[in-house]
VEXDREN-2710 file (C-alpha; in Angstrom, 1 decimal):
% VEXDREN-2710
k/r/px/py/pz
1/MET/0.0/0.0/0.0
2/ALA/1.5/3.3/-1.0
3/ASP/1.5/6.4/1.2
4/GLY/-0.7/9.2/0.2
5/SER/0.8/12.3/-1.3
6/ASN/-0.3/14.5/1.6
7/ALA/1.1/12.4/4.4
8/THR/4.1/14.7/4.8
9/THR/2.2/17.7/5.9
10/THR/-1.0/16.6/7.7
11/GLY/0.4/13.7/9.8
12/VAL/2.6/15.8/12.1
13/PRO/0.1/17.6/14.3
14/ARG/-1.8/14.4/15.3
15/THR/1.1/12.1/15.9
16/GLY/3.7/14.5/17.2
17/LEU/6.4/13.0/14.9
18/PRO/9.2/15.3/13.7
19/ALA/8.7/16.5/10.2
20/GLN/11.8/14.7/8.8
21/VAL/10.2/11.3/9.6
22/PHE/7.5/11.9/6.9
23/ARG/8.7/11.5/3.3
24/PRO/6.5/12.0/0.3
25/ARG/7.5/8.9/-1.7
26/ARG/10.1/6.3/-1.1
27/SER/11.3/5.7/2.4
28/ARG/15.1/5.3/2.8
29/GLY/14.4/2.3/5.0
30/GLU/12.2/0.5/2.6
31/PRO/14.9/-1.9/1.5
32/TRP/15.2/-3.0/5.1
33/LEU/11.5/-3.9/5.1
34/GLY/12.0/-5.9/1.9
35/ALA/15.0/-7.7/3.4
36/VAL/13.0/-8.7/6.5
37/ALA/10.1/-10.0/4.3
38/ALA/12.5/-11.9/2.0
39/ALA/14.3/-13.4/5.0
40/PHE/11.0/-14.5/6.5
41/THR/10.0/-16.2/3.2
42/LEU/13.4/-17.9/2.9
43/ALA/13.3/-19.1/6.6
44/GLN/9.9/-20.7/6.1
45/LEU/11.1/-22.6/3.1
46/VAL/14.3/-23.8/4.7
47/LEU/13.3/-24.4/8.3
48/VAL/9.7/-25.5/8.0
49/ARG/10.2/-27.2/4.7
50/PRO/7.6/-27.3/1.9
51/ASP/7.2/-31.1/2.1
52/LEU/5.6/-31.0/5.5
53/GLY/2.2/-32.7/5.1
54/LEU/-1.0/-30.9/5.8
55/GLY/-2.3/-30.8/9.4
56/TRP/-5.8/-31.7/10.6
57/ASP/-7.3/-28.3/10.3
58/GLU/-5.4/-27.6/7.1
59/THR/-7.1/-30.6/5.4
60/VAL/-10.5/-29.3/6.4
61/TYR/-9.8/-25.8/4.9
62/VAL/-8.1/-27.1/1.8
63/SER/-10.7/-29.8/1.1
64/GLN/-13.3/-27.0/0.7
65/VAL/-11.7/-25.9/-2.6
66/SER/-9.8/-29.0/-3.7
67/GLY/-10.7/-30.6/-6.9
68/HIS/-9.2/-33.9/-5.7
69/VAL/-11.0/-34.8/-2.4
70/PRO/-14.6/-34.3/-1.0
71/ALA/-15.0/-31.4/1.3
72/ALA/-14.7/-32.2/5.0
73/TYR/-17.3/-31.2/7.5
74/PHE/-17.0/-27.4/8.1
75/SER/-17.8/-26.8/11.8
76/ALA/-19.4/-23.6/13.2
77/PRO/-16.2/-21.6/14.3
78/ARG/-14.5/-21.9/11.0
79/SER/-14.4/-19.2/8.3
80/ARG/-13.7/-19.8/4.6
81/GLY/-11.2/-17.0/4.1
82/ILE/-8.1/-19.3/4.3
83/SER/-9.9/-21.8/2.0
84/LEU/-10.3/-19.1/-0.7
85/LEU/-6.7/-17.9/-0.1
86/THR/-5.4/-21.4/-1.0
87/ALA/-7.8/-21.9/-3.9
88/PRO/-5.4/-20.6/-6.6
89/ILE/-3.2/-23.7/-5.9
90/ALA/-5.5/-26.2/-4.2
91/SER/-8.3/-26.0/-6.8
92/TRP/-6.1/-27.6/-9.5
93/SER/-3.1/-29.2/-7.8
94/ASP/-2.8/-31.7/-4.9
95/SER/0.9/-30.8/-4.4
96/THR/1.6/-29.9/-0.8
97/VAL/5.0/-28.6/-1.8
98/LEU/3.5/-26.2/-4.3
99/LEU/0.9/-25.0/-1.8
100/ARG/3.6/-24.4/0.9
101/ILE/5.8/-22.4/-1.5
102/TYR/2.9/-20.3/-2.6
103/LEU/1.8/-19.5/1.0
104/ALA/5.4/-18.8/2.1
105/VAL/5.8/-16.3/-0.8
106/VAL/2.4/-14.7/-0.2
107/SER/3.0/-14.4/3.5
108/GLY/6.3/-12.7/3.0
109/LEU/4.8/-10.2/0.6
110/ALA/2.0/-9.5/3.0
111/LEU/4.4/-8.8/5.8
112/TYR/6.2/-6.3/3.6
113/PHE/3.1/-4.4/2.7
114/ALA/1.7/-4.5/6.2
115/LEU/4.9/-3.0/7.6
116/ARG/5.1/-0.5/4.8
117/VAL/1.9/1.3/5.7
118/TRP/3.6/2.4/9.0
119/ARG/6.4/4.3/7.3
120/GLY/4.9/7.7/8.1
121/HIS/4.5/6.9/11.8
122/LEU/7.5/4.9/12.9
123/ARG/11.1/5.1/11.8
124/ALA/12.4/2.6/9.3
125/HIS/14.8/0.8/11.7
126/VAL/12.0/0.5/14.3
127/LEU/9.7/-1.0/11.6
128/ALA/12.4/-3.4/10.4
129/LEU/13.2/-4.6/13.9
130/ALA/9.5/-5.0/14.7
131/GLY/9.0/-7.1/11.5
132/ALA/12.1/-9.2/12.4
133/LEU/10.9/-9.8/15.9
134/SER/7.5/-10.9/14.9
135/ALA/8.7/-13.0/11.9
136/SER/11.4/-14.8/13.9
137/LEU/9.0/-16.3/16.4
138/TRP/8.7/-20.0/15.9
139/VAL/5.0/-19.8/15.9
140/THR/5.0/-17.2/13.1
141/LEU/7.5/-19.2/11.0
142/PHE/5.6/-22.4/11.5
143/TYR/2.2/-21.0/10.6
144/GLY/3.3/-18.6/7.8
145/PRO/3.3/-21.4/5.1
146/GLN/0.3/-23.2/6.6
147/ALA/-3.3/-23.1/5.4
148/MET/-4.4/-21.6/8.7
149/PRO/-6.1/-18.2/9.3
150/ASN/-4.3/-16.8/12.4
151/TYR/-1.2/-15.4/10.6
152/TRP/-3.5/-13.6/8.2
153/VAL/-5.5/-12.1/11.0
154/ALA/-2.2/-10.7/12.3
155/ILE/-1.4/-9.2/8.8
156/GLY/-4.8/-7.7/8.6
157/ALA/-4.4/-6.2/12.0
158/LEU/-1.1/-4.6/11.2
159/ALA/-2.4/-3.1/8.0
160/CYS/-5.7/-2.0/9.5
161/VAL/-4.2/-0.2/12.5
162/GLY/-1.4/1.4/10.5
163/CYS/-3.8/2.7/7.8
164/PHE/-6.2/3.8/10.5
165/LEU/-3.5/6.1/11.9
166/ARG/-2.7/7.4/8.5
167/ALA/-6.4/8.1/7.7
168/ARG/-6.9/9.8/11.0
169/ALA/-3.9/12.0/10.4
170/ASN/-4.7/12.8/6.8
171/ALA/-8.2/12.7/5.5
172/HIS/-7.0/13.0/1.9
173/ASP/-4.9/9.8/2.0
174/ARG/-7.2/7.7/-0.1
175/ALA/-4.8/4.7/0.1
176/ALA/-5.1/4.7/3.9
177/TRP/-8.9/4.7/3.8
178/TRP/-8.9/1.7/1.5
179/GLY/-6.3/0.1/3.8
180/VAL/-8.5/0.4/6.8
181/PHE/-11.3/-1.2/4.8
182/ALA/-9.1/-4.0/3.4
183/GLY/-7.4/-4.8/6.7
184/ALA/-10.6/-5.1/8.6
185/ALA/-12.1/-7.2/5.8
186/LEU/-9.1/-9.5/5.8
187/MET/-9.3/-10.1/9.5
188/ALA/-13.1/-10.7/9.4
189/TRP/-12.7/-12.9/6.3
190/MET/-10.3/-15.1/8.2
191/ARG/-11.8/-15.1/11.7
192/PRO/-14.7/-12.7/12.3
193/THR/-14.7/-12.8/16.1
194/ASP/-11.0/-12.2/16.3
195/ALA/-11.5/-9.1/14.0
196/VAL/-14.0/-7.6/16.4
197/TYR/-11.6/-7.9/19.4
198/VAL/-8.7/-6.4/17.4
199/VAL/-10.6/-3.3/16.3
200/LEU/-12.2/-2.4/19.7
201/PRO/-9.7/0.4/20.4
202/LEU/-10.1/1.7/16.9
203/LEU/-13.9/1.8/17.3
204/ALA/-13.4/3.8/20.5
205/LEU/-11.1/6.3/18.8
206/CYS/-13.4/6.9/15.8
207/LEU/-16.7/7.5/17.7
208/ARG/-16.4/11.1/16.8
209/ARG/-15.2/10.4/13.3
210/PRO/-18.3/9.0/11.6
211/ARG/-16.6/8.5/8.2
212/LEU/-13.8/6.5/9.7
213/LEU/-16.2/4.5/11.7
214/VAL/-18.3/3.7/8.6
215/VAL/-15.2/2.5/6.7
216/LEU/-14.0/0.4/9.5
217/VAL/-17.4/-1.2/10.1
218/ALA/-17.9/-1.7/6.4
219/GLY/-14.7/-3.6/6.2
220/LEU/-15.8/-5.9/9.0
221/VAL/-19.2/-6.5/7.4
222/ALA/-17.6/-7.2/4.0
223/GLY/-15.2/-9.7/5.5
224/ALA/-17.8/-11.4/7.7
225/GLY/-20.7/-11.3/5.3
226/GLU/-20.2/-14.8/3.9
227/TRP/-19.8/-16.2/7.5
228/VAL/-23.1/-14.5/8.6
229/ILE/-25.0/-15.6/5.4
230/GLU/-23.7/-19.2/5.9
231/ALA/-24.9/-19.1/9.5
232/TYR/-28.5/-18.7/8.2
233/THR/-28.2/-21.2/5.4
234/SER/-26.4/-24.0/7.2
235/TYR/-26.4/-23.5/11.0
236/GLY/-29.9/-22.3/11.8
237/GLY/-29.1/-18.6/12.2
238/LEU/-26.3/-16.3/13.6
239/THR/-27.2/-16.9/17.3
240/GLN/-27.1/-20.7/16.7
241/ARG/-23.8/-20.6/14.9
242/LEU/-22.2/-18.5/17.6
243/SER/-23.6/-20.8/20.3
244/ALA/-22.3/-23.9/18.4
245/ALA/-18.9/-22.3/18.0
246/SER/-18.8/-21.5/21.7
247/ALA/-19.7/-25.1/22.6
248/ILE/-17.0/-26.5/20.3
249/GLN/-14.5/-24.3/22.1
250/GLY/-15.6/-25.6/25.5
251/GLY/-18.0/-22.8/26.3
252/LEU/-16.8/-19.2/26.2
253/GLY/-16.6/-17.6/29.6
254/TRP/-14.2/-16.9/32.3
255/HIS/-11.2/-19.3/31.8
256/LEU/-7.8/-18.3/33.0
257/ALA/-5.7/-19.7/30.1
258/VAL/-2.5/-17.8/30.7
259/LEU/-0.8/-20.8/32.1
260/ASP/-2.1/-22.9/29.2
261/GLN/-0.6/-20.6/26.7
262/LEU/2.7/-20.6/28.7
263/ARG/2.7/-24.5/28.5
264/SER/2.2/-24.4/24.8
265/LEU/5.3/-22.2/24.1
266/GLY/7.5/-25.3/24.0
267/GLY/6.0/-26.3/20.7
268/ARG/2.6/-27.8/21.4
269/THR/0.5/-26.7/18.5
270/LEU/-2.7/-27.6/20.4
271/CYS/-2.8/-27.7/24.2
272/ARG/-6.2/-29.4/24.9
273/PRO/-6.3/-30.5/27.7
274/CYS/-3.3/-28.4/28.7
275/THR/-1.6/-30.5/31.4
276/GLY/2.0/-31.0/32.3
277/SER/4.7/-28.6/33.4
278/ALA/5.7/-25.4/31.6
279/PRO/8.8/-25.4/29.3
280/SER/12.2/-24.4/30.5
281/PRO/12.5/-20.7/31.6
282/LEU/14.9/-20.2/28.7
283/VAL/12.0/-21.1/26.3
284/THR/9.5/-18.8/28.0
285/LEU/11.7/-15.8/29.0
286/TRP/10.8/-13.9/25.8
287/TRP/7.1/-14.2/26.7
288/PHE/7.6/-12.4/30.0
289/ALA/9.9/-9.8/28.4
290/LEU/7.3/-8.8/25.8
291/PRO/5.0/-6.7/28.1
292/VAL/8.0/-5.1/29.9
293/LEU/9.6/-4.0/26.6
294/ALA/6.2/-2.9/25.3
295/VAL/5.6/-0.7/28.3
296/LEU/9.1/0.8/27.9
297/GLY/8.4/1.6/24.3
298/ALA/5.1/3.2/25.3
299/VAL/6.7/5.3/28.0
300/VAL/9.4/6.5/25.6
301/ALA/6.8/7.4/23.0
302/VAL/4.7/9.4/25.4
303/ARG/7.8/11.3/26.6
304/ALA/8.7/12.0/22.9
305/ARG/5.1/13.2/22.2
306/ARG/4.5/10.5/19.5
307/ALA/2.4/8.3/21.7
308/LEU/-0.5/7.2/19.4
309/PRO/1.5/5.2/16.9
310/VAL/3.0/3.1/19.7
311/LEU/0.1/3.0/22.2
312/LEU/-2.6/2.1/19.7
313/PRO/-1.0/-1.2/18.4
314/GLY/-0.3/-2.1/22.0
315/ALA/-3.9/-1.5/22.9
316/CYS/-5.1/-3.6/20.0
317/ALA/-2.7/-6.3/20.9
318/VAL/-4.2/-6.5/24.4
319/THR/-7.8/-6.7/23.2
320/ALA/-6.8/-9.3/20.6
321/ALA/-5.2/-11.5/23.3
322/VAL/-8.0/-11.2/25.9
323/PRO/-10.3/-13.9/24.6
324/TYR/-7.4/-16.4/24.3
325/LEU/-6.0/-15.6/27.7
326/PHE/-9.2/-15.3/29.8
327/LEU/-12.2/-16.6/27.9
328/ILE/-11.3/-20.0/26.5
329/GLY/-10.4/-23.2/28.3
330/TYR/-7.5/-24.4/26.2
331/ALA/-4.5/-22.9/24.3
332/ALA/-2.8/-22.9/20.9
333/PRO/0.2/-20.6/20.3
334/ARG/-1.2/-19.5/16.9
335/PHE/-4.2/-17.9/18.7
336/LEU/-1.9/-15.0/19.9
337/LEU/-0.2/-14.3/16.5
338/PRO/-2.2/-11.0/16.0
339/ALA/-1.2/-9.9/19.5
340/TYR/2.5/-10.7/18.8
341/ALA/2.5/-8.9/15.5
342/LEU/1.0/-5.7/17.0
343/LEU/3.0/-5.9/20.2
344/ALA/6.2/-6.1/18.2
345/LEU/5.9/-2.4/17.3
346/PRO/6.1/-1.0/20.9
347/VAL/8.7/-3.7/21.8
348/ALA/10.9/-2.6/18.9
349/HIS/10.5/1.0/19.9
350/GLY/11.6/0.1/23.4
351/LEU/14.6/-1.9/22.2
352/VAL/15.8/0.9/19.9
353/HIS/15.6/3.3/22.9
354/LEU/17.7/1.0/25.0
355/VAL/20.6/1.0/22.5
356/THR/20.4/4.7/21.5
357/ALA/19.5/6.5/24.8
358/PRO/22.5/5.9/27.1
359/ALA/24.9/8.8/27.2
360/GLY/28.6/8.0/26.8
361/ARG/30.4/5.6/24.6
362/ILE/30.8/2.9/27.3
363/ALA/27.2/2.9/28.5
364/ARG/26.0/2.7/24.9
365/THR/28.4/-0.1/24.0
366/VAL/27.2/-2.1/27.1
367/ALA/23.6/-1.5/26.1
368/VAL/24.1/-2.6/22.5
369/GLY/26.0/-5.7/23.7
370/LEU/23.3/-6.7/26.1
371/VAL/20.5/-6.3/23.6
372/ALA/22.6/-8.1/20.9
373/VAL/23.2/-11.1/23.3
374/GLY/19.6/-11.1/24.3
375/LEU/18.4/-11.1/20.7
376/ALA/20.9/-13.8/19.7
377/GLY/19.7/-16.0/22.5
378/HIS/16.1/-15.4/21.6
379/LEU/16.7/-16.5/18.0
380/ALA/18.5/-19.6/19.2
381/VAL/15.6/-20.6/21.4
382/GLN/13.0/-19.9/18.6
383/TYR/15.0/-22.1/16.2
384/VAL/15.2/-25.0/18.7
385/VAL/11.5/-24.9/19.5
386/LEU/10.7/-24.6/15.7
387/GLU/12.8/-27.6/14.9
388/HIS/11.1/-29.6/17.6
389/THR/7.7/-28.6/16.4
390/VAL/8.4/-29.4/12.8
391/HIS/9.8/-32.8/13.7
392/SER/6.9/-33.8/15.9
393/SER/4.3/-32.5/13.4
394/ALA/6.0/-34.3/10.6
395/ALA/5.9/-37.6/12.6
396/SER/2.2/-37.4/13.2
397/ARG/1.5/-36.5/9.6
398/ALA/3.7/-39.4/8.5
399/ASP/1.5/-41.7/10.6
400/TRP/-1.6/-40.5/8.8
401/ALA/0.1/-41.2/5.5
402/ARG/1.0/-44.7/6.5
403/THR/-2.6/-45.3/7.6
404/ALA/-3.9/-44.0/4.3
405/ALA/-1.5/-46.3/2.4
406/ALA/-2.5/-49.3/4.4
407/LEU/-6.2/-48.6/3.8
408/HIS/-5.5/-48.4/0.1
409/ARG/-3.9/-51.8/0.2
410/LEU/-7.0/-53.1/2.0
411/GLY/-9.2/-52.0/-0.8
412/VAL/-10.4/-48.6/0.5
413/ARG/-10.2/-46.5/-2.7
414/THR/-12.1/-43.6/-4.1
415/PRO/-15.0/-43.1/-4.0
416/CYS/-14.8/-44.0/-0.3
417/LEU/-15.8/-42.9/3.2
418/LEU/-13.9/-43.0/6.5
419/SER/-15.2/-42.5/10.0
420/GLY/-13.7/-42.8/13.5
421/TYR/-10.3/-41.7/15.0
422/ASP/-8.2/-39.4/12.8
423/ALA/-10.6/-40.0/9.9
424/VAL/-10.5/-36.4/8.6
425/PRO/-6.7/-36.1/7.9
426/VAL/-6.4/-39.8/6.8
427/ALA/-9.4/-39.4/4.4
428/PHE/-7.8/-36.3/2.8
429/ARG/-4.7/-38.3/2.0
430/ILE/-6.5/-41.2/0.4
431/GLY/-9.1/-39.1/-1.4
432/CYS/-12.0/-40.2/0.7
433/GLY/-14.9/-38.3/2.3
434/SER/-15.2/-38.3/6.1
435/ALA/-18.1/-38.4/8.5
436/GLN/-18.6/-38.6/12.2
437/THR/-21.6/-39.3/14.5
438/THR/-20.2/-37.7/17.6
439/GLY/-17.8/-34.9/18.6
440/HIS/-17.1/-31.5/17.1
441/ASP/-17.4/-32.8/13.5
442/ALA/-20.6/-34.8/13.9
443/SER/-22.4/-34.6/10.6
444/THR/-24.3/-37.9/10.2
445/THR/-26.0/-40.7/12.2
446/LEU/-25.1/-44.3/12.9
447/GLY/-27.9/-45.5/10.7
448/GLU/-26.7/-43.5/7.7
449/LEU/-23.1/-44.8/8.2
450/ALA/-24.4/-48.4/8.4
451/ARG/-26.2/-47.9/5.1
452/ALA/-23.2/-46.2/3.5
453/ALA/-21.2/-49.3/4.2
454/HIS/-23.3/-51.1/1.6
455/ARG/-23.1/-48.3/-1.0
456/THR/-19.4/-47.3/-1.0
457/SER/-15.9/-48.3/0.0
458/PHE/-16.0/-47.7/3.8
459/ALA/-13.8/-48.1/6.8
460/VAL/-13.9/-47.2/10.5
461/LEU/-10.6/-46.2/12.2
462/VAL/-10.0/-47.1/15.9
463/PRO/-7.1/-46.1/18.1
464/PRO/-5.2/-48.8/20.0
465/GLY/-7.3/-50.0/22.9
466/GLY/-10.5/-48.5/21.4
467/ARG/-13.7/-50.2/20.4
468/PRO/-15.4/-50.0/17.0
469/PRO/-19.1/-48.9/16.7
470/ALA/-21.7/-51.7/16.9
471/TYR/-22.3/-51.8/13.2
472/ALA/-18.7/-52.5/12.4
473/ARG/-17.8/-55.1/15.1
474/ALA/-18.5/-58.0/12.8
475/TRP/-16.1/-56.7/10.2
476/THR/-12.5/-58.0/9.9
477/GLU/-10.0/-56.0/12.0
478/GLU/-6.8/-54.9/10.1
479/GLN/-3.8/-53.0/11.2
480/ALA/-3.5/-49.7/9.4
481/GLY/-0.4/-47.9/10.4
482/VAL/-0.6/-47.1/14.1
483/LEU/-4.4/-47.5/14.0
484/ARG/-6.8/-50.4/13.6
485/ALA/-9.2/-50.4/10.7
486/TYR/-12.5/-52.1/10.4
487/VAL/-13.2/-52.4/6.7
488/ALA/-16.7/-53.0/5.3
489/PRO/-16.8/-56.2/3.3
490/ASP/-17.9/-54.4/0.2
491/ALA/-14.7/-52.3/0.3
492/ARG/-12.6/-55.5/-0.2
493/GLN/-13.9/-56.0/-3.7
494/GLY/-11.3/-53.5/-4.9
495/ARG/-8.4/-55.6/-3.6
END
């Protein structure tokens, strides 16, 4: 998104930034933003690796637009934004490698443009550091190339808040107005409820600016429109969909999930139930440093009379984090990606102050050294956790692939249907549909599954120690990877 031509003159009174920070066209720091975005893309391709198989939720999202597998059941909390984002690849190719490369490149470009809209309000080196801090987190690197919505909510939040500040400072900056609309729409397109929490501080600021309020709300409505319409066509109405979404998430209400999020920092992509001890203090130290450095950045900005560009993203980060720290009974690190992306701006502001403020050469050298050592240690910790997460995720996805291969050998071939334990990701790999009678993905009845066993190639998956449903107990039990499969007799005709 380009800066408006009038940003150099009208932005100063409202933000308190010195005039030399505002530049009419190209920013001298723009190559640094490009370098951060390029490094982020490259790190995804090297460290996460494009051949990492699709995860459970990814198979649900991708199956909605895939031309190779039936669409999996789409539960109430999900939104179709990420499905449509993957459609340019998933609609014609079943290559996971190609999809990962596409998402890595697009996520890097998105990071560049989301940071670029802030050029008129924060200095280039602060922006570059903020981008590097956010992009170097293991959770950002892991989910950047994945078909999951949380990273894109973070990008939408960055762009929306930055363009909001620009539009507030300069009513003639047309690009900023469109940026507010597009950023809000992107967030709501990916996760409508997350978008509402992110923009709460923006809504409070624009109560006396009806035009800005209209644009912001219009963006939310445009992004969430499909989700609301689908609520009435498929879920019995908006209230019913929200209620079903709450039930799937364990019932929204007062839940102190701070410790759950802390436990998940060691690389647990989903912490439900979240038991066990917290990771090593070396792994979690950065999490406790974030609010301290953010407060430092805010204090520095207030003293320098350029508070809003630092305080506003911090406030939006807090409201974005509230539901996942206090209103939900489990944790996943990706839930806090929007908060991390926004919080990186005041944190970077605080870090820059630490290395530039001390008077005297010795004091400044010590400060630079301490910050450099801290950042180097932080990067090392993020790499270790990322490597562990990639390895454990690859192992579980390899198990699904082995189960799918075993089922194929047993005669379960398209067109086919799977039910039971891990049926959704295994079905995606073998090209089958999936259906469940219980749980969050319940979409059919026992009677319908029993009848389906006579019409199509069908198998029920059971974990070690589990029991098959009554209609499948007479079927022959087979080993399928780490799971046991009960294959309908008609399915064996394909062997």
